[in-house]
C-alpha positions as CSV (number, residue, x, y, z in Angstrom):
1,M,165.2,165.9,136.7
2,T,162.1,163.7,136.4
3,I,162.2,160.0,137.9
4,V,160.7,157.5,136.1
5,S,159.3,154.6,138.1
6,W,158.9,151.1,137.2
7,T,155.7,151.3,136.4
8,Q,155.7,154.3,134.2
9,R,158.7,152.1,132.7
10,I,156.5,149.0,132.5
11,I,152.8,151.3,130.9
12,E,155.6,153.0,128.3
13,V,157.4,150.1,127.1
14,T,154.1,148.4,126.8
15,S,151.9,151.0,125.3
16,A,149.4,150.2,127.8
17,R,146.7,152.7,128.6
18,P,146.5,153.2,132.4
19,E,142.3,153.2,133.8
20,L,142.0,154.0,137.4
21,R,140.7,151.2,139.1
22,D,139.4,152.0,142.7
23,I,140.7,149.1,145.4
24,D,139.7,148.8,148.7
25,W,143.3,148.2,149.7
26,T,142.5,148.2,154.1
27,P,140.0,144.8,154.0
28,V,142.9,143.1,152.1
29,E,145.9,144.4,154.2
30,A,144.0,144.0,157.1
31,E,143.9,140.3,156.8
32,L,147.7,139.9,155.6
33,G,148.8,142.4,158.8
34,T,150.9,144.4,157.0
35,T,150.4,147.2,153.6
36,L,151.8,146.0,150.3
37,P,154.4,147.4,148.4
38,P,154.0,150.5,146.7
39,D,154.6,149.8,143.3
40,Y,152.4,146.6,143.6
41,R,148.9,149.0,144.6
42,E,150.1,151.3,141.5
43,L,150.2,148.6,139.1
44,C,147.3,147.3,140.1
45,S,145.7,150.5,140.7
46,L,146.6,151.3,136.9
47,L,146.5,148.3,134.7
48,G,144.5,145.7,136.9
49,G,144.6,141.7,136.0
50,G,145.6,140.2,133.0
51,Y,148.8,138.9,131.4
52,Y,152.5,140.5,130.9
53,S,153.5,139.9,127.2
54,G,151.0,137.1,127.6
55,F,152.7,135.1,129.9
56,L,153.1,136.7,133.4
57,R,149.8,137.2,135.7
58,L,150.2,139.6,138.6
59,L,147.8,138.5,141.0
60,Q,145.6,141.1,141.9
61,P,144.2,141.8,145.7
62,R,141.4,140.1,146.0
63,G,139.9,138.0,142.8
64,D,136.6,137.7,141.1
65,A,136.4,133.9,141.1
66,A,137.1,132.0,144.7
67,T,140.1,130.6,143.2
68,D,142.2,134.1,141.7
69,G,143.9,136.6,143.6
70,L,146.7,137.6,146.0
71,L,144.4,137.0,149.1
72,H,143.1,133.2,147.6
73,S,146.3,132.2,147.1
74,W,147.8,133.3,150.9
75,R,144.7,132.1,152.0
76,W,145.5,128.4,150.3
77,H,148.9,128.4,151.4
78,R,148.4,129.2,155.1
79,D,145.5,126.5,155.4
80,H,147.8,124.0,154.0
81,P,150.7,123.7,156.2
82,E,151.4,120.1,155.4
83,Y,153.2,121.9,151.6
84,A,155.2,123.9,153.4
85,G,158.2,122.2,152.9
86,L,157.9,122.7,148.9
87,Y,158.6,126.4,149.8
88,A,162.3,125.8,151.5
89,P,164.3,126.8,152.5
90,Y,162.4,129.7,152.7
91,D,159.2,130.0,155.1
92,L,155.4,131.0,153.7
93,Y,154.4,134.5,155.3
94,G,152.2,134.7,158.1
95,G,151.5,137.4,159.3
96,P,153.0,139.8,161.7
97,G,156.1,138.4,163.1
98,R,156.0,135.5,160.6
99,P,157.9,136.6,157.6
100,G,158.4,134.6,154.3
101,L,157.0,134.2,150.9
102,L,153.8,135.9,150.0
103,G,153.0,135.1,146.0
104,W,151.9,138.3,143.4
105,G,152.4,136.4,140.5
106,D,152.3,133.3,138.4
107,D,153.1,132.8,134.5
108,Q,152.0,130.0,131.8
109,T,154.8,127.3,132.2
110,E,154.2,127.1,136.4
111,G,156.4,130.1,137.3
112,E,156.0,131.2,140.8
113,Y,156.5,134.3,142.1
114,Y,157.1,135.8,145.5
115,W,158.1,138.6,147.5
116,L,160.4,137.9,150.4
117,A,157.5,139.4,152.9
118,D,158.1,141.2,156.3
119,A,155.4,142.9,158.3
120,E,158.3,144.5,160.1
121,T,160.2,146.2,157.4
122,D,159.3,148.6,154.5
123,P,157.3,146.9,151.5
124,A,159.1,148.7,149.0
125,A,162.4,147.0,149.8
126,W,161.0,143.1,149.7
127,P,163.3,141.3,147.6
128,V,161.6,139.4,144.9
129,I,161.7,135.3,145.2
130,A,161.4,133.3,142.3
131,R,161.1,130.1,140.2
132,K,160.6,128.6,136.9
133,D,158.7,125.6,138.2
134,G,158.6,124.0,141.7
135,A,161.3,121.5,140.8
136,D,163.9,124.4,139.5
137,P,165.7,126.6,142.2
138,W,165.0,129.6,143.7
139,H,166.5,133.0,142.6
140,R,166.5,136.1,144.8
141,Y,166.4,139.5,143.4
142,D,167.3,142.9,145.5
143,M,164.8,144.8,143.3
144,S,161.0,145.7,143.3
145,M,158.8,143.6,141.8
146,S,158.0,146.0,139.1
147,E,161.6,146.4,138.0
148,F,161.5,142.9,138.2
149,I,158.5,142.6,135.5
150,Y,160.1,145.3,133.3
151,H,163.8,143.0,133.2
152,M,161.6,140.3,132.4
153,L,159.5,141.8,129.7
154,T,163.0,143.6,128.0
155,D,165.9,142.4,129.1
156,H,167.2,139.1,126.9
157,D,169.9,138.6,129.6
158,F,167.7,138.4,132.7
159,K,167.9,134.9,132.8
160,P,166.1,132.3,133.3
161,F,163.0,134.7,133.2
162,T,163.4,136.8,130.4
163,V,160.4,136.8,127.8
164,A,162.1,139.5,125.4
165,A,162.5,137.5,122.8
166,T,158.9,136.5,122.5
167,T,157.5,139.5,120.9
168,A,158.4,142.4,119.4
169,R,157.4,144.7,121.7
170,P,155.6,143.9,124.9
171,F,152.5,143.8,125.9
172,V,150.0,143.9,128.4
173,L,147.0,141.3,127.9
174,P,143.5,142.7,129.3
175,E,141.9,140.6,131.5
176,G,139.1,138.4,129.9
177,V,141.2,138.1,127.0
178,Q,142.3,134.8,125.5
179,I,144.6,134.3,122.7
180,T,143.6,131.4,121.5
181,T,145.1,131.0,117.7
182,V,148.3,131.7,115.9
183,E,146.9,135.0,114.0
184,E,145.8,136.2,117.0
185,W,149.2,135.9,119.2
186,N,150.8,137.6,116.2
187,A,148.2,140.5,116.2
188,W,149.4,140.9,120.2
189,A,153.4,139.7,120.4
190,N,154.6,141.1,116.7
191,R,153.0,144.5,116.6
192,T,155.5,147.2,116.0
193,D,153.5,150.1,115.8
194,G,153.3,151.1,119.7
195,S,149.8,150.1,119.7
196,P,148.4,149.0,123.3
197,R,146.1,146.4,121.7
198,P,145.9,144.9,117.8
């Protein structure tokens, strides 16, 4: 019996075309003091950046811009401890021996998506911690990031994070592609033919 990973399910449901990217994980993980979850590495390597259903952005390990990417987000949080109280009751991940929130995504409406990261535990077991915006309560999900994304895209009952009703079929808007008109949104969000892009 073949076990289909959550990453493969995301690829199938979005009809995305995987394109293997050569990502050097060594400097990223050395700076963080931990390996990153295998499904995150797989999703970044196969699909890169972009927006899931035009909504959720998966932070790439290193961004092209100075203010982009997982490492930038982590450095910013590390360098601004005065904002740590905004994440209570959680601490921010501070490296080995300092478990806490490590951001992996954001969305178009100020939603925040983190792992509860701990360098001393298996990254595949890190739970997802998320909230709709800074004023909303935190939600904990004892599932992988890719399982969380799959449910967000497909499960109408995955509240408060579902976006399943916003599109006829989930899609991945590639890096650099922007939707600027209603017609462009409809071309992406309302396609039903299973094509990876309009």
